[in-house]
MILUMBA-722627 format. One record per atom (N, C-alpha, C): atom name; residue number from 1; x, y, z. Coordinates in Angstrom, 1 decimal. Atoms other than C-alpha are relative to their C-alpha. Example, Ala and Ser with C-alpha at 12.3 -4.5 7.8 and 13.67 -1.06 7.14 Angstrom:
! residues 2
R | N | 1 | 0.9 | -1.2 | 0.0 .
R | CA | 1 | 12.3 | -4.5 | 7.8 .
R | C | 1 | 0.9 | 1.2 | 0.0 .
R | N | 2 | -0.9 | -1.1 | 0.0 .
R | CA | 2 | 13.7 | -1.1 | 7.1 .
R | C | 2 | -0.8 | 1.1 | 0.8 .
! end
This chain:
! residues 79
R | N | 1 | -0.9 | -1.2 | -0.2 .
R | CA | 1 | 90.3 | 104.4 | 79.4 .
R | C | 1 | -0.6 | 1.2 | -0.4 .
R | N | 2 | 0.6 | -1.3 | 0.5 .
R | CA | 2 | 89.3 | 107.9 | 79.3 .
R | C | 2 | 0.8 | 0.7 | -1.3 .
R | N | 3 | -0.7 | -0.7 | 0.9 .
R | CA | 3 | 90.0 | 110.0 | 76.4 .
R | C | 3 | 1.0 | 1.1 | 0.3 .
R | N | 4 | -0.9 | -0.8 | -0.3 .
R | CA | 4 | 91.8 | 112.5 | 78.2 .
R | C | 4 | 0.1 | 0.1 | 1.7 .
R | N | 5 | -0.2 | -0.1 | -1.5 .
R | CA | 5 | 93.1 | 113.2 | 81.8 .
R | C | 5 | 0.6 | 1.4 | 0.5 .
R | N | 6 | -0.5 | -1.3 | -0.3 .
R | CA | 6 | 93.5 | 116.3 | 83.7 .
R | C | 6 | 1.3 | -0.2 | 1.0 .
R | N | 7 | -1.4 | 0.2 | -0.8 .
R | CA | 7 | 97.1 | 116.7 | 85.1 .
R | C | 7 | 0.1 | 1.3 | 1.0 .
R | N | 8 | -0.2 | -1.1 | -1.0 .
R | CA | 8 | 97.4 | 118.9 | 88.3 .
R | C | 8 | 1.5 | -0.2 | 0.6 .
R | N | 9 | -1.4 | -0.3 | -0.6 .
R | CA | 9 | 100.9 | 120.1 | 89.4 .
R | C | 9 | 0.1 | 0.2 | 1.3 .
R | N | 10 | -0.1 | -0.4 | -1.5 .
R | CA | 10 | 102.0 | 119.9 | 93.1 .
R | C | 10 | 1.5 | 0.0 | 0.2 .
R | N | 11 | -1.5 | 0.3 | -0.5 .
R | CA | 11 | 105.3 | 120.6 | 94.8 .
R | C | 11 | 0.3 | -1.3 | 0.6 .
R | N | 12 | -0.3 | 1.2 | -0.7 .
R | CA | 12 | 104.9 | 117.6 | 97.0 .
R | C | 12 | -1.2 | -0.6 | 0.6 .
R | N | 13 | 1.2 | 0.3 | -0.5 .
R | CA | 13 | 101.2 | 117.3 | 98.0 .
R | C | 13 | -0.9 | -0.7 | -0.7 .
R | N | 14 | 1.0 | 0.8 | 0.9 .
R | CA | 14 | 99.6 | 115.3 | 95.3 .
R | C | 14 | -0.9 | -1.0 | 0.7 .
R | N | 15 | 0.7 | 1.0 | -0.7 .
R | CA | 15 | 98.8 | 112.5 | 97.5 .
R | C | 15 | -1.2 | 0.6 | 1.1 .
R | N | 16 | 0.9 | -0.6 | -1.1 .
R | CA | 16 | 97.1 | 114.6 | 100.2 .
R | C | 16 | -1.1 | 0.7 | -0.7 .
R | N | 17 | 1.0 | -0.4 | 0.7 .
R | CA | 17 | 95.2 | 116.5 | 97.6 .
R | C | 17 | -1.0 | -1.1 | -0.6 .
R | N | 18 | 0.8 | 1.1 | 0.4 .
R | CA | 18 | 93.9 | 113.4 | 96.0 .
R | C | 18 | -0.9 | -0.6 | 1.0 .
R | N | 19 | 0.6 | 0.5 | -1.1 .
R | CA | 19 | 92.9 | 112.0 | 99.3 .
R | C | 19 | -1.1 | 0.9 | 0.4 .
R | N | 20 | 1.1 | -1.0 | -0.4 .
R | CA | 20 | 90.9 | 115.3 | 100.0 .
R | C | 20 | -1.1 | -0.2 | -1.0 .
R | N | 21 | 1.0 | 0.1 | 1.0 .
R | CA | 21 | 89.2 | 115.0 | 96.7 .
R | C | 21 | -0.8 | -1.3 | 0.1 .
R | N | 22 | 0.6 | 1.1 | -0.1 .
R | CA | 22 | 88.4 | 111.5 | 97.1 .
R | C | 22 | -1.0 | -0.2 | 1.1 .
R | N | 23 | 0.7 | -0.1 | -1.3 .
R | CA | 23 | 86.9 | 112.0 | 100.7 .
R | C | 23 | -1.3 | 1.1 | -0.1 .
R | N | 24 | 0.8 | -1.2 | 0.0 .
R | CA | 24 | 85.0 | 115.2 | 99.6 .
R | C | 24 | -1.2 | -0.2 | -1.1 .
R | N | 25 | 0.9 | 0.0 | 1.0 .
R | CA | 25 | 83.3 | 114.4 | 96.3 .
R | C | 25 | -0.5 | -1.5 | -0.3 .
R | N | 26 | 0.4 | 1.3 | 0.3 .
R | CA | 26 | 81.1 | 111.4 | 95.4 .
R | C | 26 | 0.6 | -0.5 | -1.4 .
R | N | 27 | -0.5 | 0.7 | 1.3 .
R | CA | 27 | 82.2 | 108.9 | 92.5 .
R | C | 27 | 1.5 | 0.6 | -0.1 .
R | N | 28 | -1.5 | -0.2 | 0.2 .
R | CA | 28 | 85.9 | 109.8 | 93.4 .
R | C | 28 | 0.8 | -0.8 | 0.9 .
R | N | 29 | -1.0 | 0.9 | -0.7 .
R | CA | 29 | 88.8 | 107.7 | 94.5 .
R | C | 29 | 1.3 | 0.1 | -0.6 .
R | N | 30 | -1.4 | 0.2 | 0.5 .
R | CA | 30 | 92.5 | 107.1 | 94.3 .
R | C | 30 | 0.1 | -1.3 | -0.7 .
R | N | 31 | 0.0 | 1.2 | 0.9 .
R | CA | 31 | 93.2 | 104.7 | 91.5 .
R | C | 31 | 1.5 | -0.7 | 0.1 .
R | N | 32 | -1.1 | 0.5 | -0.1 .
R | CA | 32 | 96.9 | 104.4 | 92.0 .
R | C | 32 | 1.0 | 1.0 | 0.4 .
R | N | 33 | -1.0 | -1.0 | -0.5 .
R | CA | 33 | 100.2 | 105.9 | 93.4 .
R | C | 33 | 1.4 | -0.7 | -0.4 .
R | N | 34 | -1.3 | 0.4 | 0.6 .
R | CA | 34 | 103.6 | 105.8 | 91.6 .
R | C | 34 | 1.1 | 0.6 | 0.9 .
R | N | 35 | -1.0 | -0.6 | -0.7 .
R | CA | 35 | 106.6 | 106.1 | 93.9 .
R | C | 35 | 1.3 | -0.1 | -0.5 .
R | N | 36 | -1.3 | 0.0 | 0.5 .
R | CA | 36 | 110.2 | 106.7 | 93.3 .
R | C | 36 | 0.7 | -1.3 | 0.3 .
R | N | 37 | -0.7 | 1.4 | -0.2 .
R | CA | 37 | 112.1 | 103.4 | 92.8 .
R | C | 37 | 1.3 | 0.2 | 0.8 .
R | N | 38 | -1.2 | -0.2 | -0.7 .
R | CA | 38 | 115.2 | 104.9 | 94.3 .
R | C | 38 | 0.3 | 1.4 | 0.3 .
R | N | 39 | -0.3 | -1.4 | -0.3 .
R | CA | 39 | 116.9 | 108.1 | 95.5 .
R | C | 39 | 0.1 | 0.7 | -1.2 .
R | N | 40 | -0.1 | -0.8 | 1.2 .
R | CA | 40 | 116.8 | 111.0 | 92.9 .
R | C | 40 | 0.5 | 1.5 | 0.7 .
R | N | 41 | -0.7 | -1.4 | -0.4 .
R | CA | 41 | 118.3 | 114.6 | 93.1 .
R | C | 41 | -1.0 | 0.8 | 0.9 .
R | N | 42 | 0.9 | -0.9 | -0.8 .
R | CA | 42 | 115.1 | 116.2 | 94.8 .
R | C | 42 | -0.8 | -0.9 | 1.0 .
R | N | 43 | 0.8 | 0.8 | -0.8 .
R | CA | 43 | 113.9 | 113.2 | 96.7 .
R | C | 43 | 0.5 | -1.2 | 0.3 .
R | N | 44 | -0.5 | 1.4 | -0.4 .
R | CA | 44 | 114.1 | 109.8 | 98.3 .
R | C | 44 | -0.7 | -1.2 | -0.6 .
R | N | 45 | 0.7 | 1.2 | 0.5 .
R | CA | 45 | 113.2 | 106.3 | 97.4 .
R | C | 45 | -1.3 | -0.2 | 0.6 .
R | N | 46 | 1.3 | 0.2 | -0.5 .
R | CA | 46 | 109.6 | 105.7 | 97.9 .
R | C | 46 | -0.9 | 1.3 | 0.1 .
R | N | 47 | 0.7 | -1.3 | 0.1 .
R | CA | 47 | 108.6 | 109.4 | 97.5 .
R | C | 47 | -1.1 | -0.1 | -1.1 .
R | N | 48 | 1.1 | 0.1 | 1.1 .
R | CA | 48 | 105.2 | 109.8 | 95.7 .
R | C | 48 | 0.4 | 1.0 | -1.1 .
R | N | 49 | -0.3 | -0.6 | 1.2 .
R | CA | 49 | 105.9 | 110.9 | 92.2 .
R | C | 49 | -1.4 | 0.5 | -0.7 .
R | N | 50 | 1.2 | -0.2 | 0.9 .
R | CA | 50 | 102.3 | 110.6 | 90.5 .
R | C | 50 | -1.1 | -0.7 | 0.8 .
R | N | 51 | 1.3 | 0.5 | -0.5 .
R | CA | 51 | 98.8 | 109.9 | 92.0 .
R | C | 51 | -1.1 | 0.1 | -1.1 .
R | N | 52 | 1.2 | 0.2 | 1.0 .
R | CA | 52 | 96.1 | 108.6 | 89.6 .
R | C | 52 | -1.2 | 0.0 | 0.8 .
R | N | 53 | 1.3 | 0.0 | -0.9 .
R | CA | 53 | 92.6 | 109.4 | 90.9 .
R | C | 53 | -1.0 | 0.6 | -0.9 .
R | N | 54 | 1.3 | -0.6 | 0.8 .
R | CA | 54 | 89.1 | 110.4 | 89.8 .
R | C | 54 | -0.8 | 1.1 | 1.0 .
R | N | 55 | 0.7 | -0.9 | -0.6 .
R | CA | 55 | 87.1 | 113.4 | 90.8 .
R | C | 55 | -1.3 | 0.1 | -0.6 .
R | N | 56 | 1.5 | -0.1 | 0.6 .
R | CA | 56 | 83.2 | 113.1 | 90.2 .
R | C | 56 | 0.2 | -0.7 | -1.3 .
R | N | 57 | 0.0 | 0.9 | 1.1 .
R | CA | 57 | 84.2 | 110.3 | 87.7 .
R | C | 57 | 0.9 | 0.5 | -1.1 .
R | N | 58 | -0.8 | -0.6 | 1.0 .
R | CA | 58 | 86.6 | 112.5 | 85.8 .
R | C | 58 | 1.5 | -0.4 | 0.5 .
R | N | 59 | -1.4 | 0.4 | -0.2 .
R | CA | 59 | 90.3 | 111.0 | 85.5 .
R | C | 59 | 0.9 | 1.1 | 0.2 .
R | N | 60 | -0.9 | -1.0 | -0.3 .
R | CA | 60 | 93.0 | 113.0 | 87.0 .
R | C | 60 | 1.3 | -0.5 | 0.5 .
R | N | 61 | -1.3 | 0.4 | -0.4 .
R | CA | 61 | 96.7 | 112.8 | 87.7 .
R | C | 61 | 0.6 | 1.2 | 0.7 .
R | N | 62 | -0.7 | -1.1 | -0.8 .
R | CA | 62 | 98.6 | 114.7 | 90.5 .
R | C | 62 | 1.4 | -0.4 | -0.2 .
R | N | 63 | -1.6 | 0.1 | 0.2 .
R | CA | 63 | 102.2 | 115.2 | 89.6 .
R | C | 63 | 0.6 | 0.8 | 0.9 .
R | N | 64 | -0.9 | -0.7 | -0.8 .
R | CA | 64 | 104.6 | 116.1 | 92.3 .
R | C | 64 | 1.2 | 0.4 | -0.8 .
R | N | 65 | -1.0 | -0.5 | 1.0 .
R | CA | 65 | 106.7 | 118.1 | 90.0 .
R | C | 65 | 1.1 | 1.1 | 0.7 .
R | N | 66 | -0.8 | -1.1 | -0.8 .
R | CA | 66 | 108.4 | 120.5 | 92.6 .
R | C | 66 | -0.5 | 1.1 | -0.3 .
R | N | 67 | 0.5 | -1.3 | -0.1 .
R | CA | 67 | 108.4 | 124.1 | 93.2 .
R | C | 67 | 0.5 | 0.8 | -1.2 .
R | N | 68 | -0.4 | -0.7 | 1.1 .
R | CA | 68 | 109.9 | 125.0 | 89.7 .
R | C | 68 | -0.9 | 1.0 | -0.6 .
R | N | 69 | 1.0 | -0.8 | 0.7 .
R | CA | 69 | 106.7 | 126.1 | 88.3 .
R | C | 69 | -1.1 | 0.2 | 1.0 .
R | N | 70 | 1.0 | -0.3 | -1.0 .
R | CA | 70 | 104.2 | 128.0 | 90.4 .
R | C | 70 | -1.4 | -0.3 | -0.5 .
R | N | 71 | 1.5 | 0.1 | 0.3 .
R | CA | 71 | 100.3 | 127.3 | 90.5 .
R | C | 71 | -0.4 | 1.3 | -0.9 .
R | N | 72 | 0.5 | -0.9 | 0.9 .
R | CA | 72 | 98.5 | 129.3 | 87.8 .
R | C | 72 | -1.3 | -0.4 | -0.4 .
R | N | 73 | 1.4 | 0.5 | 0.6 .
R | CA | 73 | 95.2 | 129.2 | 86.0 .
R | C | 73 | 0.1 | -0.9 | -1.2 .
R | N | 74 | -0.4 | 1.1 | 1.0 .
R | CA | 74 | 97.0 | 127.0 | 83.5 .
R | C | 74 | -0.3 | -1.4 | 0.2 .
R | N | 75 | 0.2 | 1.3 | -0.1 .
R | CA | 75 | 96.2 | 123.4 | 83.0 .
R | C | 75 | 0.4 | -0.8 | -1.1 .
R | N | 76 | -0.4 | 0.8 | 1.1 .
R | CA | 76 | 97.2 | 120.4 | 80.9 .
R | C | 76 | -1.1 | -1.2 | -0.2 .
R | N | 77 | 0.7 | 1.2 | 0.4 .
R | CA | 77 | 95.5 | 117.8 | 79.1 .
R | C | 77 | 0.9 | -1.1 | -0.6 .
R | N | 78 | -0.9 | 1.2 | 0.4 .
R | CA | 78 | 97.0 | 114.2 | 78.7 .
R | C | 78 | -1.0 | -0.9 | -1.1 .
R | N | 79 | 0.9 | 0.8 | 1.1 .
R | CA | 79 | 95.4 | 112.6 | 75.4 .
R | C | 79 | 0.8 | -1.1 | -0.6 .
! end
């Protein structure tokens, strides 16, 4: 298990982004996808919530957090 994981926030495209990274960079792959177990206020059962992936061997999480927070130069560490 890595000591830290980069968390990237997406409106709804975390899986698409992770697949792009996995197809583009060596030593990159999707490690897992967590889907909604049921309907929730902003989505449907089966919607992608979190994508676990690596980019060039670096552990990342793509979080479909919705449009509440806009993309910026900020980033998060999960330790």
